[in-house]
Backbone atoms as SQL, in Angstrom:
CREATE TABLE atoms (id INTEGER PRIMARY KEY, chain TEXT, resi INTEGER, resn TEXT, atom TEXT, x REAL, y REAL, z REAL);
INSERT INTO atoms VALUES
  (1, 'A', 1, 'MET', 'N', 1.034, -4.154, -5.788),
  (2, 'A', 1, 'MET', 'CA', 1.533, -4.896, -4.649),
  (3, 'A', 1, 'MET', 'C', 2.945, -4.635, -4.682),
  (4, 'A', 2, 'GLN', 'N', 3.679, -4.737, -5.851),
  (5, 'A', 2, 'GLN', 'CA', 5.036, -4.556, -6.133),
  (6, 'A', 2, 'GLN', 'C', 5.474, -3.204, -5.421),
  (7, 'A', 3, 'ILE', 'N', 4.701, -2.202, -5.781),
  (8, 'A', 3, 'ILE', 'CA', 5.138, -0.759, -5.421),
  (9, 'A', 3, 'ILE', 'C', 5.044, -0.747, -3.798),
  (10, 'A', 4, 'PHE', 'N', 4.020, -1.365, -3.320),
  (11, 'A', 4, 'PHE', 'CA', 3.745, -1.455, -1.920),
  (12, 'A', 4, 'PHE', 'C', 5.037, -2.140, -1.217),
  (13, 'A', 5, 'ARG', 'N', 5.430, -3.248, -1.734),
  (14, 'A', 5, 'ARG', 'CA', 6.539, -3.918, -1.246),
  (15, 'A', 5, 'ARG', 'C', 7.740, -3.194, -1.375),
  (16, 'A', 6, 'GLU', 'N', 8.165, -2.429, -2.374),
  (17, 'A', 6, 'GLU', 'CA', 9.158, -1.612, -2.517),
  (18, 'A', 6, 'GLU', 'C', 9.231, -0.552, -1.446),
  (19, 'A', 7, 'LEU', 'N', 7.890, 0.099, -1.177),
  (20, 'A', 7, 'LEU', 'CA', 7.955, 1.049, 0.081),
  (21, 'A', 7, 'LEU', 'C', 8.243, 0.566, 1.254),
  (22, 'A', 8, 'VAL', 'N', 7.847, -0.927, 1.474),
  (23, 'A', 8, 'VAL', 'CA', 8.131, -1.462, 2.728),
  (24, 'A', 8, 'VAL', 'C', 9.642, -1.745, 2.842),
  (25, 'A', 9, 'LEU', 'N', 10.238, -2.182, 1.828),
  (26, 'A', 9, 'LEU', 'CA', 11.568, -2.529, 1.718),
  (27, 'A', 9, 'LEU', 'C', 12.544, -1.151, 2.044),
  (28, 'A', 10, 'LYS', 'N', 12.137, -0.225, 1.174),
  (29, 'A', 10, 'LYS', 'CA', 12.949, 1.098, 1.134),
  (30, 'A', 10, 'LYS', 'C', 12.549, 2.152, 1.978),
  (31, 'A', 11, 'GLY', 'N', 11.318, 2.174, 2.458),
  (32, 'A', 11, 'GLY', 'CA', 10.901, 3.213, 3.313),
  (33, 'A', 11, 'GLY', 'C', 10.435, 4.501, 2.472),
  (34, 'A', 12, 'ARG', 'N', 10.665, 5.564, 2.954),
  (35, 'A', 12, 'ARG', 'CA', 10.356, 6.836, 2.339),
  (36, 'A', 12, 'ARG', 'C', 11.067, 6.843, 0.936),
  (37, 'A', 13, 'ALA', 'N', 10.468, 7.096, -0.105),
  (38, 'A', 13, 'ALA', 'CA', 11.301, 7.057, -1.369),
  (39, 'A', 13, 'ALA', 'C', 10.555, 7.835, -2.495),
  (40, 'A', 14, 'ASP', 'N', 11.310, 8.452, -3.442),
  (41, 'A', 14, 'ASP', 'CA', 10.703, 8.995, -4.596),
  (42, 'A', 14, 'ASP', 'C', 10.599, 8.049, -5.719),
  (43, 'A', 15, 'ILE', 'N', 9.992, 8.497, -6.821),
  (44, 'A', 15, 'ILE', 'CA', 9.666, 7.659, -7.875),
  (45, 'A', 15, 'ILE', 'C', 10.687, 6.936, -8.497),
  (46, 'A', 16, 'GLY', 'N', 11.744, 7.619, -8.682),
  (47, 'A', 16, 'GLY', 'CA', 12.991, 7.031, -9.393),
  (48, 'A', 16, 'GLY', 'C', 13.579, 6.001, -8.484),
  (49, 'A', 17, 'THR', 'N', 13.639, 6.094, -7.209),
  (50, 'A', 17, 'THR', 'CA', 14.152, 4.991, -6.272),
  (51, 'A', 17, 'THR', 'C', 13.135, 3.818, -6.308),
  (52, 'A', 18, 'ILE', 'N', 11.928, 4.239, -6.277),
  (53, 'A', 18, 'ILE', 'CA', 10.834, 2.995, -6.212),
  (54, 'A', 18, 'ILE', 'C', 11.006, 2.348, -7.514),
  (55, 'A', 19, 'ALA', 'N', 11.099, 2.965, -8.544),
  (56, 'A', 19, 'ALA', 'CA', 11.079, 2.454, -10.022),
  (57, 'A', 19, 'ALA', 'C', 12.287, 1.538, -10.315),
  (58, 'A', 20, 'GLN', 'N', 13.374, 1.871, -9.777),
  (59, 'A', 20, 'GLN', 'CA', 14.654, 1.202, -10.133),
  (60, 'A', 20, 'GLN', 'C', 14.695, -0.400, -10.108),
  (61, 'A', 21, 'ASP', 'N', 13.795, -0.938, -9.363),
  (62, 'A', 21, 'ASP', 'CA', 13.898, -2.357, -9.123),
  (63, 'A', 21, 'ASP', 'C', 12.464, -2.869, -9.693),
  (64, 'A', 22, 'LEU', 'N', 11.827, -2.076, -10.337),
  (65, 'A', 22, 'LEU', 'CA', 10.498, -2.561, -11.004),
  (66, 'A', 22, 'LEU', 'C', 10.521, -2.499, -12.615),
  (67, 'A', 23, 'PRO', 'N', 9.679, -3.478, -13.115),
  (68, 'A', 23, 'PRO', 'CA', 9.816, -3.438, -14.559),
  (69, 'A', 23, 'PRO', 'C', 9.029, -2.376, -15.373),
  (70, 'A', 24, 'GLN', 'N', 7.975, -1.802, -14.523),
  (71, 'A', 24, 'GLN', 'CA', 7.182, -0.731, -15.373),
  (72, 'A', 24, 'GLN', 'C', 7.679, 0.550, -15.468),
  (73, 'A', 25, 'ASP', 'N', 7.128, 1.236, -16.464),
  (74, 'A', 25, 'ASP', 'CA', 7.753, 2.499, -16.575),
  (75, 'A', 25, 'ASP', 'C', 7.436, 3.540, -15.447),
  (76, 'A', 26, 'ARG', 'N', 8.164, 4.451, -15.315),
  (77, 'A', 26, 'ARG', 'CA', 8.000, 5.424, -14.113),
  (78, 'A', 26, 'ARG', 'C', 6.683, 6.057, -14.161),
  (79, 'A', 27, 'SER', 'N', 6.085, 6.327, -15.412),
  (80, 'A', 27, 'SER', 'CA', 4.805, 6.937, -15.627),
  (81, 'A', 27, 'SER', 'C', 3.771, 6.082, -15.003),
  (82, 'A', 28, 'VAL', 'N', 3.907, 4.817, -15.350),
  (83, 'A', 28, 'VAL', 'CA', 2.789, 3.924, -14.750),
  (84, 'A', 28, 'VAL', 'C', 3.018, 3.843, -13.286),
  (85, 'A', 29, 'ILE', 'N', 4.086, 3.777, -12.722),
  (86, 'A', 29, 'ILE', 'CA', 4.386, 3.758, -11.217),
  (87, 'A', 29, 'ILE', 'C', 3.872, 5.061, -10.665),
  (88, 'A', 30, 'ALA', 'N', 4.014, 6.088, -11.241),
  (89, 'A', 30, 'ALA', 'CA', 3.504, 7.398, -10.848),
  (90, 'A', 30, 'ALA', 'C', 2.026, 7.488, -10.789),
  (91, 'A', 31, 'ARG', 'N', 1.364, 6.710, -11.839),
  (92, 'A', 31, 'ARG', 'CA', -0.066, 6.714, -11.859),
  (93, 'A', 31, 'ARG', 'C', -0.675, 5.863, -10.458),
  (94, 'A', 32, 'HIS', 'N', 0.036, 4.636, -10.400),
  (95, 'A', 32, 'HIS', 'CA', -0.296, 3.833, -9.344),
  (96, 'A', 32, 'HIS', 'C', -0.198, 4.569, -7.883),
  (97, 'A', 33, 'LEU', 'N', 0.958, 5.230, -7.761),
  (98, 'A', 33, 'LEU', 'CA', 1.140, 5.933, -6.580),
  (99, 'A', 33, 'LEU', 'C', 0.140, 7.073, -6.296),
  (100, 'A', 34, 'GLN', 'N', -0.303, 7.787, -7.383),
  (101, 'A', 34, 'GLN', 'CA', -1.284, 8.692, -7.171),
  (102, 'A', 34, 'GLN', 'C', -2.629, 7.872, -6.738),
  (103, 'A', 35, 'THR', 'N', -2.963, 6.973, -7.254),
  (104, 'A', 35, 'THR', 'CA', -4.160, 6.166, -6.989),
  (105, 'A', 35, 'THR', 'C', -4.095, 5.658, -5.444),
  (106, 'A', 36, 'MET', 'N', -2.873, 5.129, -5.056),
  (107, 'A', 36, 'MET', 'CA', -2.631, 4.783, -3.724),
  (108, 'A', 36, 'MET', 'C', -2.697, 5.909, -2.693),
  (109, 'A', 37, 'GLU', 'N', -2.288, 7.223, -3.132),
  (110, 'A', 37, 'GLU', 'CA', -2.461, 8.292, -2.355),
  (111, 'A', 37, 'GLU', 'C', -3.845, 8.746, -2.175),
  (112, 'A', 38, 'ARG', 'N', -4.616, 8.710, -3.373),
  (113, 'A', 38, 'ARG', 'CA', -6.075, 9.032, -3.187),
  (114, 'A', 38, 'ARG', 'C', -6.769, 7.962, -2.311),
  (115, 'A', 39, 'ALA', 'N', -6.407, 6.770, -2.151),
  (116, 'A', 39, 'ALA', 'CA', -6.912, 5.719, -1.350),
  (117, 'A', 39, 'ALA', 'C', -6.372, 5.814, 0.222),
  (118, 'A', 40, 'ARG', 'N', -5.429, 6.750, 0.323),
  (119, 'A', 40, 'ARG', 'CA', -4.708, 7.078, 1.705),
  (120, 'A', 40, 'ARG', 'C', -3.779, 5.814, 2.110),
  (121, 'A', 41, 'VAL', 'N', -3.498, 4.966, 1.216),
  (122, 'A', 41, 'VAL', 'CA', -2.566, 3.905, 1.591),
  (123, 'A', 41, 'VAL', 'C', -1.288, 4.516, 1.657),
  (124, 'A', 42, 'VAL', 'N', -0.818, 5.427, 0.853),
  (125, 'A', 42, 'VAL', 'CA', 0.430, 6.130, 0.965),
  (126, 'A', 42, 'VAL', 'C', 0.231, 7.618, 1.188),
  (127, 'A', 43, 'ARG', 'N', 1.180, 8.180, 1.677),
  (128, 'A', 43, 'ARG', 'CA', 1.303, 9.574, 1.751),
  (129, 'A', 43, 'ARG', 'C', 2.254, 10.210, 0.930),
  (130, 'A', 44, 'ALA', 'N', 2.100, 11.337, 0.457),
  (131, 'A', 44, 'ALA', 'CA', 3.069, 12.099, -0.609),
  (132, 'A', 44, 'ALA', 'C', 3.548, 13.447, 0.103),
  (133, 'A', 45, 'GLN', 'N', 4.795, 13.690, -0.002),
  (134, 'A', 45, 'GLN', 'CA', 5.340, 14.988, 0.314),
  (135, 'A', 45, 'GLN', 'C', 6.349, 15.347, -0.767),
  (136, 'A', 46, 'THR', 'N', 5.936, 16.632, -1.186),
  (137, 'A', 46, 'THR', 'CA', 6.731, 17.280, -2.270),
  (138, 'A', 46, 'THR', 'C', 7.790, 18.077, -1.733),
  (139, 'A', 47, 'GLN', 'N', 9.015, 17.876, -2.049),
  (140, 'A', 47, 'GLN', 'CA', 10.207, 18.794, -1.710),
  (141, 'A', 47, 'GLN', 'C', 11.007, 19.052, -2.892),
  (142, 'A', 48, 'ARG', 'N', 10.829, 20.439, -3.124),
  (143, 'A', 48, 'ARG', 'CA', 11.450, 20.947, -4.465),
  (144, 'A', 48, 'ARG', 'C', 10.884, 20.278, -5.738),
  (145, 'A', 49, 'ARG', 'N', 11.590, 19.549, -6.383),
  (146, 'A', 49, 'ARG', 'CA', 11.222, 18.839, -7.578),
  (147, 'A', 49, 'ARG', 'C', 10.923, 17.514, -7.539),
  (148, 'A', 50, 'HIS', 'N', 10.953, 16.986, -6.232),
  (149, 'A', 50, 'HIS', 'CA', 10.783, 15.544, -6.041),
  (150, 'A', 50, 'HIS', 'C', 9.485, 15.409, -5.170),
  (151, 'A', 51, 'THR', 'N', 8.750, 14.295, -5.372),
  (152, 'A', 51, 'THR', 'CA', 7.705, 13.765, -4.482),
  (153, 'A', 51, 'THR', 'C', 8.080, 12.565, -3.765),
  (154, 'A', 52, 'PHE', 'N', 8.102, 12.495, -2.555),
  (155, 'A', 52, 'PHE', 'CA', 8.608, 11.409, -1.808),
  (156, 'A', 52, 'PHE', 'C', 7.209, 10.806, -1.135),
  (157, 'A', 53, 'TYR', 'N', 7.273, 9.398, -1.297),
  (158, 'A', 53, 'TYR', 'CA', 6.042, 8.611, -0.717),
  (159, 'A', 53, 'TYR', 'C', 6.396, 7.588, 0.384),
  (160, 'A', 54, 'GLU', 'N', 5.532, 7.489, 1.155),
  (161, 'A', 54, 'GLU', 'CA', 5.730, 6.468, 2.172),
  (162, 'A', 54, 'GLU', 'C', 4.360, 5.832, 2.669),
  (163, 'A', 55, 'ILE', 'N', 4.432, 4.646, 3.155),
  (164, 'A', 55, 'ILE', 'CA', 3.237, 3.933, 3.484),
  (165, 'A', 55, 'ILE', 'C', 2.460, 4.719, 4.575),
  (166, 'A', 56, 'ASN', 'N', 1.265, 4.813, 4.580),
  (167, 'A', 56, 'ASN', 'CA', 0.450, 5.392, 5.658),
  (168, 'A', 56, 'ASN', 'C', -0.046, 4.204, 6.652),
  (169, 'A', 57, 'GLY', 'N', 0.988, 3.990, 7.600),
  (170, 'A', 57, 'GLY', 'CA', 0.793, 2.769, 8.444),
  (171, 'A', 57, 'GLY', 'C', -0.440, 2.761, 9.172),
  (172, 'A', 58, 'ALA', 'N', -0.936, 3.848, 9.732),
  (173, 'A', 58, 'ALA', 'CA', -2.110, 3.892, 10.457),
  (174, 'A', 58, 'ALA', 'C', -3.387, 3.424, 9.732),
  (175, 'A', 59, 'VAL', 'N', -3.617, 3.937, 8.390),
  (176, 'A', 59, 'VAL', 'CA', -4.486, 3.598, 7.576),
  (177, 'A', 59, 'VAL', 'C', -4.581, 2.148, 7.155),
  (178, 'A', 60, 'VAL', 'N', -3.304, 1.705, 6.867),
  (179, 'A', 60, 'VAL', 'CA', -3.234, 0.283, 6.282),
  (180, 'A', 60, 'VAL', 'C', -3.467, -0.638, 7.458),
  (181, 'A', 61, 'ALA', 'N', -2.940, -0.346, 8.747),
  (182, 'A', 61, 'ALA', 'CA', -3.326, -1.218, 9.859),
  (183, 'A', 61, 'ALA', 'C', -4.763, -1.262, 10.016),
  (184, 'A', 62, 'ALA', 'N', -5.428, -0.125, 10.000),
  (185, 'A', 62, 'ALA', 'CA', -6.850, -0.102, 10.147),
  (186, 'A', 62, 'ALA', 'C', -7.699, -0.932, 9.120),
  (187, 'A', 63, 'ARG', 'N', -7.313, -0.807, 7.982),
  (188, 'A', 63, 'ARG', 'CA', -7.868, -1.673, 6.941),
  (189, 'A', 63, 'ARG', 'C', -7.720, -3.114, 7.109),
  (190, 'A', 64, 'VAL', 'N', -6.426, -3.467, 7.528),
  (191, 'A', 64, 'VAL', 'CA', -6.215, -4.861, 7.684),
  (192, 'A', 64, 'VAL', 'C', -7.037, -5.363, 8.899),
  (193, 'A', 65, 'GLU', 'N', -7.185, -4.500, 9.905),
  (194, 'A', 65, 'GLU', 'CA', -7.826, -4.928, 11.064),
  (195, 'A', 65, 'GLU', 'C', -9.401, -5.069, 10.646),
  (196, 'A', 66, 'GLY', 'N', -9.975, -4.220, 9.826),
  (197, 'A', 66, 'GLY', 'CA', -11.192, -4.286, 9.268),
  (198, 'A', 66, 'GLY', 'C', -11.539, -5.656, 8.519),
  (199, 'A', 67, 'ILE', 'N', -10.569, -5.907, 7.692),
  (200, 'A', 67, 'ILE', 'CA', -10.776, -7.311, 6.982),
  (201, 'A', 67, 'ILE', 'C', -10.702, -8.397, 7.797),
  (202, 'A', 68, 'SER', 'N', -9.728, -8.364, 8.877),
  (203, 'A', 68, 'SER', 'CA', -9.717, -9.425, 9.981),
  (204, 'A', 68, 'SER', 'C', -11.042, -9.560, 10.643),
  (205, 'A', 69, 'GLN', 'N', -11.609, -8.540, 10.989),
  (206, 'A', 69, 'GLN', 'CA', -12.909, -8.624, 11.752),
  (207, 'A', 69, 'GLN', 'C', -14.166, -9.135, 10.768),
  (208, 'A', 70, 'LEU', 'N', -13.930, -8.849, 9.591),
  (209, 'A', 70, 'LEU', 'CA', -15.003, -9.342, 8.634),
  (210, 'A', 70, 'LEU', 'C', -14.820, -10.769, 8.505),
  (211, 'A', 71, 'VAL', 'N', -13.528, -11.293, 8.264),
  (212, 'A', 71, 'VAL', 'CA', -13.333, -12.575, 8.034),
  (213, 'A', 71, 'VAL', 'C', -13.747, -13.418, 9.331),
  (214, 'A', 72, 'ARG', 'N', -13.396, -12.880, 10.491),
  (215, 'A', 72, 'ARG', 'CA', -13.845, -13.509, 11.715),
  (216, 'A', 72, 'ARG', 'C', -15.401, -13.637, 11.732),
  (217, 'A', 73, 'SER', 'N', -16.080, -12.720, 11.373),
  (218, 'A', 73, 'SER', 'CA', -17.621, -12.622, 11.343),
  (219, 'A', 73, 'SER', 'C', -18.173, -13.767, 10.435),
  (220, 'A', 74, 'LEU', 'N', -17.410, -14.022, 9.340),
  (221, 'A', 74, 'LEU', 'CA', -17.908, -14.939, 8.383),
  (222, 'A', 74, 'LEU', 'C', -17.483, -16.375, 8.724),
  (223, 'A', 75, 'VAL', 'N', -16.589, -16.615, 9.631),
  (224, 'A', 75, 'VAL', 'CA', -16.245, -18.078, 9.962),
  (225, 'A', 75, 'VAL', 'C', -17.419, -19.007, 10.421),
  (226, 'A', 76, 'PRO', 'N', -18.263, -18.507, 11.283),
  (227, 'A', 76, 'PRO', 'CA', -19.458, -19.275, 11.624),
  (228, 'A', 76, 'PRO', 'C', -20.295, -19.777, 10.348),
  (229, 'A', 77, 'LEU', 'N', -20.268, -18.844, 9.317),
  (230, 'A', 77, 'LEU', 'CA', -21.210, -19.129, 8.189),
  (231, 'A', 77, 'LEU', 'C', -20.457, -20.185, 7.259),
  (232, 'A', 78, 'CYS', 'N', -19.212, -20.094, 7.068),
  (233, 'A', 78, 'CYS', 'CA', -18.607, -20.945, 5.997),
  (234, 'A', 78, 'CYS', 'C', -17.917, -22.043, 6.678),
  (235, 'A', 79, 'CYS', 'N', -17.516, -22.036, 7.880),
  (236, 'A', 79, 'CYS', 'CA', -16.490, -22.946, 8.498),
  (237, 'A', 79, 'CYS', 'C', -17.046, -23.569, 9.954),
  (238, 'A', 80, 'PRO', 'N', -18.098, -24.317, 9.825),
  (239, 'A', 80, 'PRO', 'CA', -18.637, -24.641, 11.214),
  (240, 'A', 80, 'PRO', 'C', -17.481, -25.578, 11.911),
  (241, 'A', 81, 'PRO', 'N', -17.628, -25.531, 13.232),
  (242, 'A', 81, 'PRO', 'CA', -16.652, -26.229, 14.068),
  (243, 'A', 81, 'PRO', 'C', -16.637, -27.660, 13.725),
  (244, 'A', 82, 'THR', 'N', -15.703, -28.319, 13.817),
  (245, 'A', 82, 'THR', 'CA', -15.699, -29.843, 13.860),
  (246, 'A', 82, 'THR', 'C', -15.861, -30.391, 15.127),
  (247, 'A', 83, 'VAL', 'N', -16.528, -31.556, 15.137),
  (248, 'A', 83, 'VAL', 'CA', -16.884, -32.207, 16.273),
  (249, 'A', 83, 'VAL', 'C', -15.868, -33.430, 16.674);
């Protein structure tokens, strides 16, 4: 979540920029970014020696919408209307 937050605040950034305000080692952040990329939460683009990451907004929005629909479908089961 901290990495995601940094990308929201900083926009497109490389690992060094993302890591500068986080307590984890860059290697840990790099592994998390790779996992986030495999999950399509972030996109990566390599330019020369640097890889830049940015949030994949369309995928994140679709997943949030999916979660929202699921929660709405569960409301009648868990939270009956009050009279």
